[in-house]
N, C-alpha and C positions, 0 to 999 in steps of 0.2 A: 204438874202433873196435869192440868188442864191444857197444857201447852201439846205436852207427847200423846193426848187423846186427840187434842183437833189434829194432828199430822199424824195419826194414825188413821182418822179419819179419810185425809186427804191422801195418804200413802193408797189407801184400798180404791179410793177414786179413780186416780192414775193409772190402777192395774189393768183397766177397761185398755188402755193403750198401748201393752203390754201382749208380745206373742202366746202367752201362755194364758190367756183369754179364750184361745181359739176352741179350748174340746170344750167350754162350756156355752160357747156362743149358738152353735146349731139347737140343741136342745132351748136355750132362752126362746130363741127365734119362734120354735116349734108352738110353743104355748100364747104367740102371735095369731098362728089360725084357727083356736080356739076358739067354739061358740062363745063360751062363760069367759066374763068379762075379768072373773076373779082370780081364774090360773095362772096368768103371770105373774099374780104378788104371792099367788101361793108357791111359786118355783121360790119364789126369790126369798120370801118368809124363811123355807125350809133349807135353802142353799145358806141363808145368814147363820141359822141356829145347828145346823150340822156341822159347817166347816168352822164353827166356834167350838161347839163341845168334843168333835174329834182331834182337833188343835191340841187343845190344852189336857187331854184327859185318854188318849188314843191308848196310852200305857195300861191304865185300869181298866178300861172296859174289856180291852183284850181278856187281860187277866178273869175278869169279871165271869164272862160269857164264854170263855175258855175254847177262845177261838182266834187263830191267828188273824194278823190283820189283812193278809193277803185273802182268809176267806171272807173278809166282810166287805172288802174292794172288789169281789168276785158277786158277791149278791147283791151289792149296789148298782154293778154294772145289769146283773140281771133285771132287776128291776125297772132300770133305763131304758132294756129293750123291749120287757112285757108292754111297758106304758107307751114305747112307739108302736108296738102293733095295736094298742087299743087305739092310734088316732086314723089307722090303716081299718081294723073290723070294727063297725060301729055298737056292734052286741057287745062285742066285748068289754068295750068302755063301759058300758050301761052296767055291765056286771060287775067291772072295778067300782063306779061310781054307788052301786047297793053294798057290795062290801065294804064301802067306809062308811057308809051311812049310820053305823051303830057311833062315829066318835062324835063325842061332845060337842057342841055348837059353839063353837069358841067366836067364828064367824058369823055375824045374822045372814040366814038365806046360806050360808055355807054348805048345806046337803040338799039344798035344792038340785033338782034333776040338771043338770047341762052348766053349772055352775062351774065347775070343774077346778075350785080350789083344792079340796084334798087329793087328788090325784093329781096337782101341782105343786102340792105340798109332799106328797111322797117323791116325785120328780127330785123336786128343791134338796131333800135328804141324802139322797143317794146321789145327787152331785158334788154334796158336801165330802164325803168320801172318796172321792176318786179326782177331785180338782187339786192343782199344787200350783195355786200362783206361783207368779215368781218374787220370792221374798227378798225385800230390801233387808237393811240392817234394824229396822223393827219388828216386823213379823218375825227374823232369824235368830234375834235374843230371846221374842218370846216363845218360840218354837223349840232353842234349846233348853229353855227354863223347865217347859213339860215334859222336855226327855229324860230330865235327871228331879222331875218329881218336885219341883219348886214351885210351883204356880203360885200365886199371890194374888189377892183381890186388885190390886195394879195391872196384873199382867192378866187378870179376866177383863177390866174395862177393855185394857189396849187391842185384845183382841177381837173382841165384841164392834169394837170403832172401826178397825180392821174391815170384817166382814160388812158390816151395815154400809162401808165408804164402796165396797167391791159391791153390794146388790143397787145401791142408788142410779150408777148410769146403766146396769143389767134390765133394772125393769124401767128406765125411761128406755130402753133399746127393745124391749117386749111391747109395749104399747106404742112407740113409735112405729113398728113394726103394724100392728093390730090396727092403727090409723092408716099406713099408707095400703092396708087392706083395703080396707073400705074405703077409702077413695077413691083406687083405681077400681072401673067397673068390670072389665076382665076379672081380676084377681075375685072382688065380693059377688059376681055371680057364679063363680068356680070355686067356693070355697071348701066345698067337699072333697074337692081334686087336690087345694093348697093345702088342706090339712093330711091327707093320704101321703101329699109330696114331704111335708115336713116327719110325718112318720117313721116313712123311708129313711130319710136324714137322721133323725133319731137311731135308727137301728144301727144306722153305717156308724155312727157316731159310738154307739153301743162295744161294736165289735172293735172300732179302732183302738178305742182305749183297754179295751181286754187285751188286746197284743201289743198294745204301749206302742202304737203307729204315733197317735197322738204327740208320744214326746219325741219322736222323730223330726215330726213335719215342727214339730214346736223351737225345737233344737237349731233346725232347717234355716226356721225364719229370723231366729235371734243373730244367728252367724251371718244371716242377709243383710241385716239392717246397720247402719252405722251405729259405729260404736258411741258416739256422742247422743245418740237416741238413749240405749240403754243406760248412760249414764246419766242422762239429765231426770229419766225418769225417777229416780231413787238418789240425785242429788240430793234433795232438801230434807232427804235422811240423816244426811250426816254431818248436819252443820253439830258444831259445840254445844249447842244447848239440847238437843235431842240425843246426843252421845251420853251425858251427863245424866239425864234423867232416865236413859237406859240402864246405865250402869248403877245406878241407882236401883233402879226394880230387881238389877238382876244380881245387885249384891257384888259388884264389883267396882267400887266407885275409887277404890284406890288401886287397883291392879292398872300392870301395863297393857297399854294399844302393841300386841305382836302385829307381825307382817309375816308377807313370804317372802324368799330370796330369791332373786334369778339367777339363771345357772350361769350368767355371762360375768356375773359380781365375785370379786375376788376375797380372798379370806379378812383382807383389810378393810374392803369396804363395807364387812356384814358383821363389823364387830362395834356399833353403837351403843350406847347405854341404852334399853329398851325399857328400863325402869326398876322399882327395885322386887327383888323375886319374891312370889308369894312366900308367906313362912309353909314349913312342914306343917301338919295338923290334922287330928283326928285321927290317930294311928292308932290299931288295936293292938298292934304286937309288932317288936323287934327282933331281928334275927341278926346272929352274927355280932351283934352291938346291943350297949345299952342306949337309951333315947336320944336323940339328936338333933339341934335346930339349925337352922341356919345361920340364926348367928352366934349360935355355939363355933361356928365354922369360919366366921371374919378370917382375913389372911389365910386361907384358901382356895382353892379352884375347886367348882362342886357339879359334876353332872348329874342330875336329877331326872330320872330314867324310868319312867313309866312301861312296867310288862307286867304279863303276867305267863305262867309256865306251862300253858296248855298252847300257847298262841307260836304256832309254827314260826312267823316271821318276827316275833321277840326271840324266840330260842337262836333263830338265825344271827341276829345282834350280838349274841353273847358270846361268842370267843373274841370278838375285838373289844369289847366292856372288859372282861377278865384280863387279857392280855394289856390294856391299858393299866389297869388296875395297878399291873405284877411292876409296869415299866415306869410309872409316873407318881403311884402313890407315897413315896417317901422325898420325894419333890414337890408335894403338895397339892397333889389332886384328890378328893375323894368322892366317891360314885356312890350315891345312896339310891338302889333299886326300890323304887315305888310299887310294890306288886299291889295291882287293883283288879280284883277276880272278874272274870268273863262270864265263870261257873259258879255255882254255889257250892259246889265242893271242893272250888279253888282258897275259899275264905279258910280252911282248916290248916292250921298250923305245922299239923303233922306232914301232909302234904307237902306244902310249900318249904320244908326241911329235906326233906328227898332231893325236890326237886333239884337244892342248893347246892346235896351233895352231888349231885347226878352233874350238873353242869360244872362244876370246880369253883362257886360262886365262894369270894371270901368276904366281898365288901358288904359294907351293912345296907340290909333289905327289910323294909316296912312295910308292913301288910296294912295296906287303906281298905280292909273290909266297907266302908261306909261311904267311899268314894267323898270323902269331905277334903285332900291334897288333889284329889284329881278334879274338882268343881274349883278348889282353889285356882289352880292353874288354867280354868276354862278350857279341861284339855277334852280331846275326842277322840283319842287315835290309838292303839297298841300295836307296834312300839313307839314310843316320844320321848327324845332329849331334849332337856334343857339347861343349859350351859351357865353359871353362875361363877360371876368374877370374885376376886377377895374383897371387893365391899359391898358383895349383897348384890349386884345388880343384874341382873339379866342382860347377857350379851349377844346368846346365838342358840336356835334350837332347829331341831328337824324332827320330820314325823317319816314313821316305816321307816325299811330298809335304804341302804346305800348311804353317799356321802361319807364314807368312813375317811377317806381320806382328809377332805374338809374337814370334816369334826376333828381329829386328830390335831390337824394346822392349828385349829380353834385353839383346844388345849395347850400345844406349846406357846403360843402367842399369851392366852392369859397367865402361864406358868412365866412366862420373860417377863411379862408388867410384874412380876412380884422378886423379880432378879434372879429365876432360876434359867441358867444357859445350856438349854438340853438340846442336845444331839441326837436323839435317839432316833432311830431309823423307822421310817412308819409302818405301822404293822403292815404284810403283805396281804392284798386282796385275795380273798376269795371267787376262786372265778368260778361265778353262776352264769349260765345263758339261759335266761326266762323266755318261756315260749305264750306268745297270746293264746292260744288252745287250751292252756294249761285248764286244769277242771278247777274252778273256782272252791273257797271253802264252803262245804255243806253242812249244814245244821241238819238233824237228826230228831228232834224233839217238834212237835206241832207249834210250840212258840214261832221258830224264825225258818222252819225248812219249807221251799218251794220246788223240791227235785224228788220228789215221791210217787214213785211209779208201779206201787204194786194195784192190781185192777179195783180194791175195793175201796170205798172213802175212809179215812182216818178213823180211828174211833180213838178219845181221847181219855185215859188215865182209866181205861177197863181194858180187861185181858181181847184179845182179839186174834183169830187166825188168817193167816194171808197167806197166798201162794205168788210164787214169783213167776210175771210171766215171760212167755217164750223170748223177746226182744226188749231192751232196755235201751232208750235214749244214750246216745252220750253225756255224762256229766250228771247222770240220775242214778237212783238206787233204788233196791225193792225188798220187801221181807217176805219170807217164810215160814210159817210154823206161828206158836203163839206167843204173843207178844203186846205189850202194855206201852201206850203211848204217850208220856208224861211230857209238859213244856219244853223242858230242857234237853230231856233224854228217850232214849228207847232201851226197855228192860226185857231179856228174851225169858220168856216164862214156861217153856219146856225147852227139854233134853231135843237138842237137835235143830233147831231154830237158826234162820239163816239169814243173812244180809247179804247182798249182792250189789257190788258197784259197779259201773261202765266209765272208765275216766280217759282221763290222755295228762300224764306227768311219768318223771322219771321216778320220784317217790312217793308214795303214798300212806298215810301217818291218821291215824284212830283214836280221839280221846275214847278210853275207857274207863270204867270202874266197876267192882264188887265187893261186895260184903262181907264174901269169903272167897277166899282163893279160889279162882275158877281157870277153865281152859279154853281158847279156842283154836280152830285148824284152818289155816289160811291155803287157796288155792288161787293158783293161775289160770285163766279161762282162755281156751284160742289160741295158745302160744307155746314157742319152745323156748323164749327167754328164760333164764333161771334168775332165782330171786335172791338178792343179797341182801337182804334185810337181817341186821345186827342180830334184831329181836325174837328171830326166830329159831325153834331148836333143829336137831338133824331131821324130824319126823314132820316140818313143817308146823308147829302151834307155838302157840305164846299162852304163858302163865299171866294171868289179869291177877296182880296181889295188892296193888294202888293203883288212887285215880292220876293216870297222868296220860302223856301222848307215846303211844306205842306204833313202831315203825312195822308197818303189815308188808307194803312193796318195796324193793328196790332195784331199779335198773343200771342200767351204764349210758345210757340214752333217755328224752323222753318220748313216748309212746303211746300209744290207743292200748287198753286193755280190761278187761275183768276181773276183778277178784270176788273169788266167796267165800265168808269167811260165818263156818259152825260152830256154834257157842254149844260146847262140850257140858257145859252145868248152866243152869239156870239161876239167873238173878243178877249176869251183866250187864252193865248198863253203859250206853254206847251214847254219847254225844255229838262228836261234830268230826268229817272227816277234815284234813288238811293237806295239800302237796307242796311238792318241789322238785323243781328242774335244774 
């Protein structure tokens, strides 16, 4: 453990050499121009504390405060901008110092006028929320643990060590800049102007972060640097000793080390033994089957498919899976659908059973409601397919849609290894022309939505009346009428409530649920195209009688459009839009 802590500290220190430090450098340097000697210390102290806390507990903080992570980020950016203004306007700076004077005296003389520690500390706290360092294996492993709420004492120490390591060179840069200003007569004589200049830089940096321009610049710099430099910065993190210790704190000491296959590789190239496949574990309920383990399936080829029934990307893979089940089940192929919910309602067994009937799924499906098998595979994607050979070894995997022909060739080759001479024709590829302009998946609850276009601020978990603005930007939605905004969904609380979406796609889907059966009316605006959605009745309405994905719009070709959904019954819940092309 001591070695891992040491390397975490070292990993943080070398972060200063990567382009990812660029967004924080102007703000750290701005503290050099402050009259207070303690302001740089305040910035770095705040950065270390907030980066550690937000890395380890952002999900819990979001739920506790009832704010989205994006809202917290914009608050932090606003604070950075205001502190930049304080460097330009002395009276504003004095007001901030007085406003912070009530804070307990954690640093001697910390609240004396001009010391600057607390404004610096506030800046650092904000920086910790907006800074995203280039994560090597060490930080990436701990971040993954935090995302699945498996934070341990060891992972806490590792993150703090990394944060301290990052802070050391930044603190040296801040005080180095301060020393340079003092030694150069022109700068020292014009300290006020220098400070105002840094204030302008600080405000511009806040604006860049708000519009993600910093990400574009960082990406450009990373691409421009030699690949050998990027690899050298984190090469020491990939040593066997560090990998073993990361696996121990992640609980993955016995898991295989997976890798991504290149498109140029053939099926024969990509079928090495990657390690023993993790066992199916922690399943709350089995459908279409009694409980099954991989140990029981030795001698057969197994596809472990992570999916969830309201995910359109998952739904589009199901025809291939059902076809493979029909063609190869008698030859020794077993498909295990590991249903891991994205939304709370997807944990309900009846909802999943209805989905199995709807999609004609006859192979075994396990409800992984507690994410235990998901975590055993260290999975991060819907859908994801892992193929296991007859000896229980992982031989191939693929994330997302696509590569159906390659996947089926893998199935045939592994069946051939157990003596099955299969001459089945490959499943005919479904022709889909995807568009880069297609509207992305859009969440409606305050937990993950970023495309809300009503003029009022979102009111969380209480009824609020909204009005749809005249113009909605492409890929955005707006509400009208009485609504309650929850973490995962929005609920229509009054008759005639409306939801309007401006999209670009061939097909528009919406995940909806209702405690009692309700009806929504679907209207296309500003277009003469006909709507061929199979879920619509003759008068353009959809009956919402269960929690599932409803098909709102279907065009012959992808195009821009607006859809207006009128809720004719109160209590209908809407979760997320997904799209097809």
